[in-house]
GUVEX-623637 format. One record per residue (C-alpha): residue number from 1; x, y, z. Coordinates in steps of 0.5 Angstrom, whole numbers, plus 500, padded with zeros to 3 digits. Layout:
BEGIN
+------+------+-------+-----+
: resi : east : north :  up :
+------+------+-------+-----+
:  NUM :    X :     Y :   Z :
...
+------+------+-------+-----+
// end
This chain:
BEGIN
+------+------+-------+-----+
: resi : east : north :  up :
+------+------+-------+-----+
:    1 :  500 :   500 : 500 :
:    2 :  502 :   507 : 499 :
:    3 :  504 :   510 : 505 :
:    4 :  505 :   517 : 504 :
:    5 :  498 :   520 : 502 :
:    6 :  492 :   521 : 506 :
:    7 :  485 :   521 : 502 :
:    8 :  480 :   525 : 505 :
:    9 :  473 :   525 : 502 :
:   10 :  468 :   530 : 503 :
:   11 :  461 :   528 : 504 :
:   12 :  457 :   531 : 510 :
:   13 :  453 :   536 : 506 :
:   14 :  445 :   535 : 504 :
:   15 :  446 :   536 : 496 :
:   16 :  440 :   540 : 497 :
:   17 :  440 :   543 : 490 :
:   18 :  439 :   536 : 487 :
:   19 :  433 :   535 : 490 :
:   20 :  432 :   528 : 491 :
:   21 :  433 :   527 : 499 :
:   22 :  439 :   524 : 499 :
:   23 :  446 :   526 : 500 :
:   24 :  450 :   526 : 493 :
:   25 :  455 :   521 : 495 :
:   26 :  449 :   516 : 496 :
:   27 :  447 :   516 : 489 :
:   28 :  446 :   510 : 485 :
:   29 :  450 :   509 : 478 :
:   30 :  449 :   503 : 475 :
:   31 :  448 :   499 : 481 :
:   32 :  453 :   502 : 486 :
:   33 :  453 :   509 : 489 :
:   34 :  458 :   514 : 488 :
:   35 :  462 :   513 : 495 :
:   36 :  463 :   505 : 493 :
:   37 :  465 :   507 : 487 :
:   38 :  470 :   512 : 490 :
:   39 :  472 :   507 : 495 :
:   40 :  474 :   501 : 491 :
:   41 :  479 :   506 : 487 :
:   42 :  483 :   507 : 494 :
:   43 :  485 :   500 : 495 :
:   44 :  492 :   501 : 495 :
:   45 :  492 :   507 : 500 :
:   46 :  493 :   505 : 507 :
:   47 :  490 :   512 : 510 :
:   48 :  483 :   514 : 507 :
:   49 :  478 :   518 : 511 :
:   50 :  470 :   520 : 510 :
:   51 :  467 :   526 : 513 :
:   52 :  460 :   525 : 514 :
:   53 :  454 :   529 : 517 :
:   54 :  447 :   528 : 513 :
:   55 :  445 :   521 : 513 :
:   56 :  452 :   519 : 516 :
:   57 :  450 :   512 : 518 :
:   58 :  448 :   510 : 511 :
:   59 :  454 :   513 : 508 :
:   60 :  458 :   509 : 514 :
:   61 :  454 :   503 : 512 :
:   62 :  456 :   503 : 504 :
:   63 :  463 :   505 : 506 :
:   64 :  464 :   499 : 510 :
:   65 :  461 :   494 : 505 :
:   66 :  467 :   496 : 501 :
:   67 :  473 :   497 : 506 :
:   68 :  473 :   496 : 514 :
:   69 :  479 :   500 : 515 :
:   70 :  476 :   507 : 513 :
:   71 :  476 :   512 : 518 :
:   72 :  470 :   517 : 519 :
:   73 :  470 :   524 : 521 :
:   74 :  464 :   527 : 523 :
:   75 :  461 :   534 : 521 :
:   76 :  455 :   535 : 526 :
:   77 :  454 :   542 : 524 :
:   78 :  453 :   540 : 517 :
:   79 :  447 :   544 : 516 :
:   80 :  450 :   550 : 517 :
:   81 :  457 :   550 : 515 :
:   82 :  461 :   549 : 508 :
:   83 :  466 :   544 : 506 :
:   84 :  473 :   547 : 509 :
:   85 :  469 :   546 : 516 :
:   86 :  468 :   539 : 514 :
:   87 :  475 :   538 : 511 :
:   88 :  477 :   541 : 518 :
:   89 :  475 :   535 : 522 :
:   90 :  479 :   530 : 519 :
:   91 :  486 :   534 : 519 :
:   92 :  490 :   530 : 525 :
:   93 :  496 :   526 : 524 :
:   94 :  496 :   526 : 516 :
:   95 :  501 :   523 : 511 :
:   96 :  506 :   527 : 507 :
:   97 :  501 :   529 : 502 :
:   98 :  493 :   529 : 502 :
:   99 :  488 :   529 : 496 :
:  100 :  482 :   532 : 497 :
:  101 :  476 :   529 : 494 :
:  102 :  469 :   531 : 493 :
:  103 :  464 :   526 : 495 :
:  104 :  459 :   527 : 489 :
:  105 :  465 :   525 : 483 :
:  106 :  465 :   519 : 479 :
:  107 :  473 :   519 : 477 :
:  108 :  476 :   515 : 471 :
:  109 :  480 :   510 : 475 :
:  110 :  486 :   511 : 470 :
:  111 :  486 :   518 : 472 :
:  112 :  485 :   517 : 479 :
:  113 :  491 :   514 : 479 :
:  114 :  495 :   519 : 475 :
:  115 :  494 :   524 : 480 :
:  116 :  496 :   519 : 485 :
:  117 :  502 :   517 : 482 :
:  118 :  504 :   525 : 481 :
:  119 :  510 :   527 : 484 :
:  120 :  508 :   533 : 488 :
:  121 :  502 :   537 : 489 :
:  122 :  497 :   538 : 483 :
:  123 :  490 :   539 : 481 :
:  124 :  485 :   535 : 477 :
:  125 :  482 :   539 : 471 :
:  126 :  477 :   537 : 466 :
:  127 :  473 :   540 : 461 :
:  128 :  466 :   544 : 462 :
:  129 :  461 :   540 : 464 :
:  130 :  457 :   542 : 470 :
:  131 :  451 :   547 : 471 :
:  132 :  455 :   550 : 477 :
:  133 :  462 :   549 : 475 :
:  134 :  468 :   552 : 479 :
:  135 :  473 :   555 : 473 :
:  136 :  480 :   554 : 473 :
:  137 :  485 :   559 : 469 :
:  138 :  491 :   556 : 467 :
:  139 :  498 :   559 : 465 :
:  140 :  503 :   554 : 463 :
:  141 :  500 :   548 : 465 :
:  142 :  499 :   551 : 472 :
:  143 :  493 :   553 : 475 :
:  144 :  493 :   561 : 477 :
:  145 :  486 :   562 : 480 :
:  146 :  480 :   558 : 481 :
:  147 :  473 :   562 : 481 :
:  148 :  466 :   562 : 480 :
:  149 :  465 :   567 : 474 :
:  150 :  470 :   565 : 468 :
:  151 :  475 :   561 : 465 :
:  152 :  476 :   555 : 459 :
:  153 :  476 :   549 : 464 :
:  154 :  473 :   547 : 470 :
:  155 :  476 :   545 : 477 :
:  156 :  475 :   538 : 478 :
:  157 :  474 :   538 : 486 :
:  158 :  480 :   533 : 486 :
:  159 :  487 :   536 : 489 :
:  160 :  493 :   533 : 492 :
:  161 :  497 :   538 : 497 :
:  162 :  502 :   538 : 502 :
:  163 :  499 :   536 : 508 :
:  164 :  503 :   541 : 512 :
:  165 :  499 :   547 : 509 :
:  166 :  492 :   544 : 511 :
:  167 :  490 :   548 : 517 :
:  168 :  482 :   549 : 520 :
:  169 :  478 :   553 : 515 :
:  170 :  471 :   555 : 514 :
:  171 :  468 :   556 : 507 :
:  172 :  469 :   553 : 501 :
:  173 :  475 :   548 : 499 :
:  174 :  477 :   551 : 493 :
:  175 :  478 :   558 : 497 :
:  176 :  483 :   555 : 501 :
:  177 :  486 :   551 : 495 :
:  178 :  486 :   558 : 491 :
:  179 :  491 :   561 : 497 :
:  180 :  496 :   555 : 495 :
:  181 :  496 :   557 : 487 :
:  182 :  500 :   557 : 483 :
:  183 :  499 :   549 : 482 :
:  184 :  501 :   544 : 477 :
:  185 :  495 :   542 : 473 :
:  186 :  493 :   534 : 471 :
:  187 :  487 :   534 : 466 :
:  188 :  483 :   528 : 468 :
:  189 :  476 :   525 : 466 :
:  190 :  471 :   526 : 472 :
:  191 :  464 :   528 : 473 :
:  192 :  460 :   531 : 479 :
:  193 :  453 :   532 : 480 :
:  194 :  450 :   539 : 483 :
:  195 :  443 :   539 : 479 :
:  196 :  439 :   533 : 476 :
:  197 :  441 :   535 : 469 :
:  198 :  448 :   533 : 471 :
:  199 :  446 :   527 : 474 :
:  200 :  443 :   525 : 467 :
:  201 :  449 :   527 : 464 :
:  202 :  453 :   523 : 469 :
:  203 :  450 :   517 : 467 :
:  204 :  451 :   518 : 460 :
:  205 :  458 :   519 : 460 :
:  206 :  460 :   513 : 465 :
:  207 :  458 :   508 : 460 :
:  208 :  463 :   512 : 455 :
:  209 :  469 :   514 : 460 :
:  210 :  469 :   509 : 466 :
:  211 :  467 :   502 : 464 :
+------+------+-------+-----+
// end
């Protein structure tokens, strides 16, 4: 197992924009939930942590069906706090690098390996594909800005950073990562879910890009 990387999956939120009454990590994609598909890709990582909040017991049960040694951190204030507060719950005793992954993502497995194997810090970027993207602006293949307004590429909601940089914070994770820029970009194939249309596109994309 790789012993210099901690992976933190943040899936404490309620997914209210999707409007289906479940945390997005539990959304079914051809017979498996998003969180199950994510954890399956992490079998070579010794330190995997999942931050839970809304429907915590269901998420924990789904993860334990795949792997028993995952650590769980709890954001009990998930209704009133943001992603960075969730991330902050899992920052004790990290390995040299931490990979931060949103719980509403599907990631091409070979591209996920590409980030794991990358020597140093990096940010996953992808084509513009979601209804509510976080845009990434590049200069010489490095991400120099993340914002909600404009850009040619989309931040994939996957980043690998030096753990020593990570401190407790508030707000969005992309705002936290913005402080560490510029950072090398890696092109990865991924889809996230914020809206019903995102979900429909994810299902179509999965058949083409992940099977």
